[in-house]
GUROBA-71209 format. One line per field, with one value per residue (C-alpha): y, x, z negated. Coordinates in nm, 2 decimals, padded with zeros to 4 digits. Example, Ala and Ser with C-alpha at 12.3 -4.5 7.8 and 13.67 -1.06 7.14 Angstrom:
2
v: (-00.45 | -00.11)
u: (01.23 | 01.37)
w: (-00.78 | -00.71)
//
This chain:
303
v: (-00.36 | -00.62 | -00.63 | -00.46 | -00.19 | -00.15 | -00.10 | 00.15 | 00.35 | 00.37 | 00.48 | 00.78 | 00.78 | 01.18 | 01.26 | 01.12 | 01.21 | 01.00 | 01.17 | 00.98 | 00.91 | 00.85 | 00.81 | 00.68 | 00.63 | 00.65 | 00.78 | 00.74 | 00.93 | 00.90 | 00.91 | 01.04 | 00.82 | 00.97 | 00.89 | 00.70 | 00.39 | 00.45 | 00.28 | 00.21 | 00.07 | -00.03 | 00.02 | -00.02 | -00.12 | -00.22 | -00.06 | -00.18 | -00.05 | -00.03 | 00.01 | 00.15 | -00.15 | -00.45 | -00.58 | -00.62 | -00.45 | -00.55 | -00.59 | -00.41 | -00.53 | -00.38 | -00.51 | -00.53 | -00.31 | -00.22 | -00.12 | 00.01 | 00.07 | 00.14 | 00.46 | 00.39 | 00.57 | 00.40 | 00.45 | 00.38 | 00.35 | 00.22 | 00.15 | 00.18 | 00.39 | 00.70 | 01.03 | 01.07 | 01.31 | 01.38 | 01.29 | 01.54 | 01.81 | 01.65 | 01.53 | 01.83 | 02.07 | 01.87 | 01.89 | 01.61 | 01.38 | 01.48 | 01.29 | 01.43 | 01.30 | 01.21 | 01.22 | 01.26 | 00.91 | 00.62 | 00.37 | 00.31 | 00.42 | 00.42 | 00.63 | 00.69 | 00.81 | 00.78 | 00.78 | 00.94 | 00.88 | 01.07 | 00.80 | 00.72 | 00.35 | 00.29 | 00.05 | -00.17 | -00.26 | -00.09 | -00.28 | -00.68 | -00.55 | -00.66 | -00.32 | -00.37 | -00.56 | -00.69 | -00.80 | -00.91 | -00.85 | -01.12 | -01.04 | -00.65 | -00.61 | -00.71 | -00.57 | -00.21 | -00.15 | -00.02 | 00.15 | 00.33 | 00.44 | 00.59 | 00.75 | 00.94 | 01.06 | 01.21 | 01.36 | 01.48 | 01.63 | 01.73 | 01.67 | 01.84 | 01.56 | 01.47 | 01.50 | 01.25 | 01.02 | 01.01 | 00.96 | 00.69 | 00.52 | 00.59 | 00.40 | 00.13 | 00.09 | -00.01 | -00.22 | -00.40 | -00.38 | -00.54 | -00.83 | -00.93 | -00.97 | -01.14 | -01.38 | -01.42 | -01.46 | -01.73 | -02.01 | -01.92 | -01.57 | -01.47 | -01.18 | -01.03 | -00.88 | -01.28 | -01.43 | -01.25 | -01.51 | -01.82 | -01.82 | -01.91 | -01.71 | -01.41 | -01.46 | -01.45 | -01.12 | -00.99 | -01.05 | -00.89 | -00.56 | -00.58 | -00.65 | -00.51 | -00.43 | -00.79 | -00.98 | -01.25 | -01.58 | -01.84 | -02.05 | -01.79 | -01.72 | -02.09 | -02.12 | -01.84 | -01.99 | -02.35 | -02.52 | -02.67 | -02.46 | -02.57 | -02.60 | -02.26 | -02.15 | -02.27 | -02.21 | -01.82 | -01.78 | -01.94 | -01.71 | -01.41 | -01.42 | -01.36 | -01.54 | -01.39 | -01.23 | -01.04 | -00.93 | -00.84 | -00.62 | -00.43 | -00.39 | -00.27 | -00.03 | 00.15 | 00.22 | 00.37 | 00.58 | 00.70 | 00.76 | 00.95 | 01.15 | 01.25 | 01.48 | 01.47 | 01.16 | 01.11 | 00.81 | 00.75 | 00.68 | 00.50 | 00.28 | 00.04 | 00.06 | -00.12 | -00.42 | -00.21 | -00.19 | 00.04 | 00.31 | 00.22 | -00.09 | 00.04 | 00.33 | 00.01 | -00.18 | 00.13 | 00.24 | -00.10 | -00.07 | 00.30 | 00.39 | 00.66 | 00.65 | 00.76 | 01.12 | 01.18 | 01.01 | 01.25 | 01.60 | 01.53 | 01.50 | 01.84 | 02.02)
u: (-00.21 | -00.15 | -00.38 | -00.10 | -00.07 | -00.48 | -00.51 | -00.23 | -00.34 | -00.67 | -00.49 | -00.34 | 00.03 | 00.09 | 00.33 | 00.65 | 00.93 | 01.26 | 01.51 | 01.80 | 01.90 | 02.22 | 02.13 | 02.41 | 02.37 | 02.00 | 01.74 | 01.38 | 01.18 | 00.78 | 00.54 | 00.20 | -00.08 | -00.08 | -00.25 | -00.03 | 00.24 | 00.51 | 00.84 | 01.21 | 01.50 | 01.83 | 02.14 | 02.39 | 02.35 | 02.00 | 01.69 | 01.33 | 01.02 | 00.70 | 00.36 | 00.06 | -00.19 | 00.09 | 00.15 | 00.52 | 00.82 | 01.01 | 01.40 | 01.51 | 01.84 | 02.10 | 01.93 | 01.60 | 01.30 | 00.99 | 00.65 | 00.35 | 00.03 | -00.20 | -00.25 | -00.14 | 00.14 | 00.43 | 00.77 | 01.15 | 01.42 | 01.69 | 01.61 | 01.25 | 01.34 | 01.50 | 01.35 | 01.13 | 01.19 | 00.91 | 00.98 | 00.73 | 00.93 | 01.30 | 01.24 | 01.05 | 01.34 | 01.58 | 01.57 | 01.44 | 01.70 | 01.91 | 02.00 | 01.95 | 02.20 | 02.07 | 02.32 | 02.64 | 02.55 | 02.71 | 02.53 | 02.21 | 02.16 | 01.88 | 01.65 | 01.26 | 00.98 | 00.62 | 00.39 | 00.07 | -00.20 | -00.46 | -00.73 | -01.10 | -00.97 | -00.65 | -00.80 | -00.82 | -00.46 | -00.39 | -00.68 | -00.55 | -00.18 | -00.08 | -00.05 | 00.36 | 00.57 | 00.87 | 01.10 | 01.47 | 01.80 | 01.85 | 01.55 | 01.65 | 01.97 | 01.97 | 01.56 | 01.59 | 01.92 | 02.01 | 01.67 | 01.69 | 02.09 | 01.95 | 01.63 | 01.84 | 02.12 | 01.85 | 01.68 | 02.01 | 02.18 | 01.89 | 01.93 | 01.73 | 01.44 | 01.55 | 01.19 | 01.03 | 01.28 | 01.25 | 00.90 | 00.92 | 01.20 | 00.99 | 00.67 | 00.87 | 01.05 | 00.68 | 00.63 | 00.90 | 00.86 | 00.49 | 00.67 | 00.89 | 00.65 | 00.39 | 00.69 | 00.75 | 00.35 | 00.19 | 00.04 | -00.30 | -00.31 | -00.61 | -00.67 | -00.66 | -00.28 | -00.17 | -00.40 | -00.17 | 00.07 | -00.09 | -00.07 | -00.44 | -00.60 | -00.40 | -00.48 | -00.86 | -00.79 | -00.64 | -00.91 | -01.20 | -00.96 | -00.86 | -01.27 | -01.49 | -01.78 | -01.80 | -02.05 | -01.88 | -02.03 | -01.86 | -01.85 | -01.61 | -01.36 | -01.33 | -01.23 | -01.00 | -00.85 | -00.81 | -01.05 | -01.39 | -01.68 | -01.69 | -01.31 | -01.28 | -01.51 | -01.40 | -01.05 | -01.13 | -01.32 | -01.01 | -00.76 | -00.92 | -01.12 | -01.49 | -01.65 | -01.58 | -01.89 | -01.85 | -01.51 | -01.58 | -01.90 | -01.70 | -01.39 | -01.65 | -01.77 | -01.50 | -01.39 | -01.72 | -01.65 | -01.27 | -01.49 | -01.75 | -01.48 | -01.36 | -01.63 | -01.55 | -01.82 | -02.17 | -02.36 | -02.49 | -02.14 | -01.99 | -02.30 | -02.21 | -01.82 | -01.86 | -02.10 | -02.42 | -02.70 | -02.97 | -02.82 | -03.14 | -02.96 | -02.62 | -02.70 | -02.90 | -02.57 | -02.35 | -02.57 | -02.52 | -02.14 | -02.14 | -02.43 | -02.54 | -02.67 | -02.41 | -02.56 | -02.49 | -02.19 | -02.07 | -02.28 | -02.08 | -01.77 | -01.81 | -01.93)
w: (01.67 | 01.38 | 01.09 | 00.88 | 01.07 | 01.15 | 00.74 | 00.70 | 01.00 | 00.80 | 00.45 | 00.67 | 00.46 | 00.42 | 00.25 | 00.05 | -00.19 | -00.32 | -00.55 | -00.73 | -01.08 | -01.29 | -01.64 | -01.92 | -02.30 | -02.46 | -02.25 | -02.14 | -01.84 | -01.92 | -01.60 | -01.57 | -01.43 | -01.05 | -00.73 | -00.43 | -00.46 | -00.67 | -00.61 | -00.75 | -00.62 | -00.93 | -00.78 | -01.06 | -01.46 | -01.59 | -01.74 | -01.86 | -01.73 | -01.95 | -01.76 | -02.01 | -01.87 | -01.95 | -02.27 | -02.20 | -02.02 | -01.77 | -01.74 | -01.40 | -01.28 | -00.97 | -00.65 | -00.80 | -00.60 | -00.78 | -00.63 | -00.81 | -00.65 | -00.96 | -01.15 | -01.47 | -01.65 | -01.72 | -01.89 | -01.73 | -02.03 | -02.16 | -02.51 | -02.64 | -02.90 | -02.69 | -02.65 | -02.38 | -02.12 | -01.89 | -01.53 | -01.40 | -01.52 | -01.47 | -01.11 | -00.94 | -01.03 | -00.80 | -00.42 | -00.23 | -00.18 | -00.45 | -00.77 | -01.11 | -01.41 | -01.75 | -02.04 | -01.83 | -01.61 | -01.57 | -01.72 | -01.45 | -01.15 | -00.86 | -00.66 | -00.71 | -00.49 | -00.41 | -00.13 | -00.06 | 00.14 | 00.30 | 00.43 | 00.25 | 00.23 | 00.03 | -00.20 | 00.05 | 00.03 | -00.36 | -00.47 | -00.43 | -00.51 | -00.88 | -01.10 | -01.04 | -00.76 | -00.86 | -00.56 | -00.66 | -00.60 | -00.32 | -00.15 | -00.14 | -00.03 | 00.32 | 00.39 | 00.17 | 00.08 | 00.44 | 00.46 | 00.14 | 00.16 | 00.53 | 00.39 | 00.07 | 00.36 | 00.57 | 00.28 | 00.13 | 00.50 | 00.72 | 01.10 | 01.42 | 01.40 | 01.02 | 00.88 | 01.14 | 01.12 | 00.67 | 00.74 | 00.95 | 00.70 | 00.45 | 00.61 | 00.71 | 00.37 | 00.25 | 00.50 | 00.45 | 00.06 | 00.12 | 00.38 | 00.13 | -00.16 | 00.11 | 00.14 | -00.23 | -00.29 | -00.53 | -00.35 | -00.54 | -00.40 | -00.25 | -00.02 | 00.34 | 00.31 | 00.16 | 00.48 | 00.70 | 00.58 | 00.75 | 01.10 | 01.20 | 00.95 | 01.06 | 01.42 | 01.33 | 01.17 | 01.41 | 01.67 | 01.43 | 01.43 | 01.76 | 01.91 | 01.59 | 01.83 | 01.95 | 01.88 | 01.66 | 01.52 | 01.25 | 01.54 | 01.75 | 01.48 | 01.45 | 01.76 | 01.73 | 01.46 | 01.61 | 01.37 | 01.30 | 01.19 | 00.86 | 00.75 | 00.90 | 00.67 | 00.33 | 00.44 | 00.52 | 00.17 | -00.04 | 00.16 | 00.14 | -00.12 | 00.07 | 00.34 | 00.69 | 00.82 | 00.48 | 00.55 | 00.91 | 00.83 | 00.53 | 00.82 | 01.09 | 00.78 | 00.71 | 01.07 | 01.07 | 00.83 | 00.92 | 01.21 | 01.06 | 00.85 | 01.16 | 01.22 | 01.60 | 01.69 | 01.63 | 01.46 | 01.78 | 01.91 | 01.61 | 01.60 | 01.87 | 01.88 | 01.54 | 01.69 | 01.59 | 01.89 | 01.67 | 01.46 | 01.20 | 01.17 | 01.16 | 00.86 | 00.66 | 00.66 | 00.61 | 00.32 | 00.17 | 00.16 | 00.05 | -00.10 | 00.10 | 00.48 | 00.79 | 00.78 | 00.40 | 00.39 | 00.71 | 00.53 | 00.22 | 00.34 | 00.57 | 00.26)
//
């Protein structure tokens, strides 16, 4: 698989939910801070969103799409002083795929939803994204519009195989949004996700992910990227935000933790699978990463 697919696989998308909103007049919806990724697409009209962690609100227009990977409470509204409705009481009263109406509707409509993850390493992705990812109308029309419309149709009118279809559409929506964010990134953005826009860095990260047990050296990785050892070391750190060998170690430890969490493999099996010839060397590296030995980690998960 490619690096983004590898990371999403470790995050283990576990659930999702999408509902529509049709609002009119003066309205406001308050959302509590929760785990997972939230997203909203504006179909018509406009509104504002204000995150607790951001000093200023952001105006959203028809065609805009936002992705919020953090755990901040936020407010979606037409006017700042409108009476607030608790979103966590309003939306759960609707069927999945249904549309809620506020004040008779007619002024602003859209679709909102969430993604939950069951993996241990969701911060690998969520930690490098800003509190709010704003993808503007021009980009969303073709790439995201059809996906959102088809997903809502599957949820509103279930057909045979609809559960699986909706799940695939929801994950595709998340991936397309991340791709668009990657394409619109600032040239100064650093992190493994943004490094994937660089073909040479993407090839190196893909090679690490494909063969985590290989005894990689900096020279080996530089050859994969078609660069000299010194220029590769500088460029990798600039684009990814950490040295190449540190990234490789971190990736190995996350793979190891994921496999140990399954409860079906032993430390003796995991250690060589992530590039360690001895259990003691693997245990020392694991403890440096997670603060616990592999055995302590596995016992804690089992409990």
